[in-house]
C-alpha positions in Angstrom: -0.2 0.3 0.2 1.3 3.6 -0.9 1.6 5.8 2.0 -1.3 7.9 0.8 -3.5 5.1 1.2 -2.7 4.7 4.9 -3.9 8.5 5.6 -0.5 9.7 5.2 0.1 13.0 3.2 2.6 13.9 0.9 4.7 15.7 3.2 5.0 12.9 6.2 8.6 12.2 4.9 9.8 15.9 5.5 8.0 16.1 8.9 9.5 12.7 10.3 12.9 13.7 8.8 13.0 17.0 10.4 14.8 16.4 13.4 17.9 15.1 11.2 17.8 18.2 9.6 18.9 20.1 12.6 21.4 17.6 13.8 24.4 19.3 12.4 23.2 22.9 13.6 23.0 21.4 17.2 26.4 19.8 17.0 28.0 23.1 15.7 26.2 25.0 18.5 27.5 22.5 21.1 30.8 22.9 19.9 30.8 26.6 19.6 29.4 26.9 23.0 32.5 24.5 24.5 35.1 26.7 22.6 34.0 29.6 24.2 33.9 28.4 27.5 37.4 27.2 26.8 38.5 30.5 25.4 36.9 32.4 28.6 38.7 30.3 31.0 41.9 30.3 29.1 41.7 34.4 28.7 41.0 34.7 32.4 44.2 32.6 33.5 46.4 35.0 31.4 48.7 36.9 33.4 47.7 40.7 33.2 50.2 42.7 31.1 51.8 45.7 32.8 52.1 48.8 30.5 
């Protein structure tokens, strides 16, 4: 039976795959947040330069 015969519309595939579309963005955001956390901790640990 075709999906339309089961009561599913033509957009079912797109809706069920939506989560997978955002996975790369979530991964990139988590990495960016981890990088920013590291940068802040490193920046604060640097000795202050005297002028």
